C-alpha positions, 0 to 999 in steps of 0.5 A: 759600096757599089750599087749592085752590092746594095740590098733593099728589103720589103719586110713581112708586114709591108704592102706596096702598091705601085711601081718599083724600080732601081739598080740594087738587089731587092728581097721581098718578104711582104706584098707588092702589087703593080710593076717591078723593074730592077737592074739586078737580082730580085728575090721573092721569099717564102712569105712574099707575094707579088702581083706584078709584071717583073723585069730584072736581070735575075729572079729567084722565087721562093714565095708567090708571083703572078704576072709576066716575068722578063729576066735578062739572065735567069729565073729560078722557081724553087720548091716552095714557089707558086708562079702564074704568068709568062716567063721570058728569060734565057735560063729558067730553072723550075725545081721539083715541087714548084707550082707553075702555070704559064708559058716559057720563052727562052729565045732559043734559035734552032738551026735551019736544018732541023 
């Protein structure tokens, strides 16, 4: 099994305080406080609550997240999500009904003639 295919799960009753890092995918159903740095996909489920600065390739938020987000590929904030913090990613999707408070930097460079 390739490392990118591995999925870790932080269950509903689990609380982690500190730094998380790794190369696999991670699903958070519980609570994480601190910092998260992943090389692949992070999913925060509807029961998940994250108070951390997040660095990942791709991030999907269904639950709550507060802290700054830096994604190299994509951030998806789904209908049930509540997000507070600044986002830096080339692609950002915010579904209707999601709550978002912060700024978004998509690093778009406009042509000089505009």
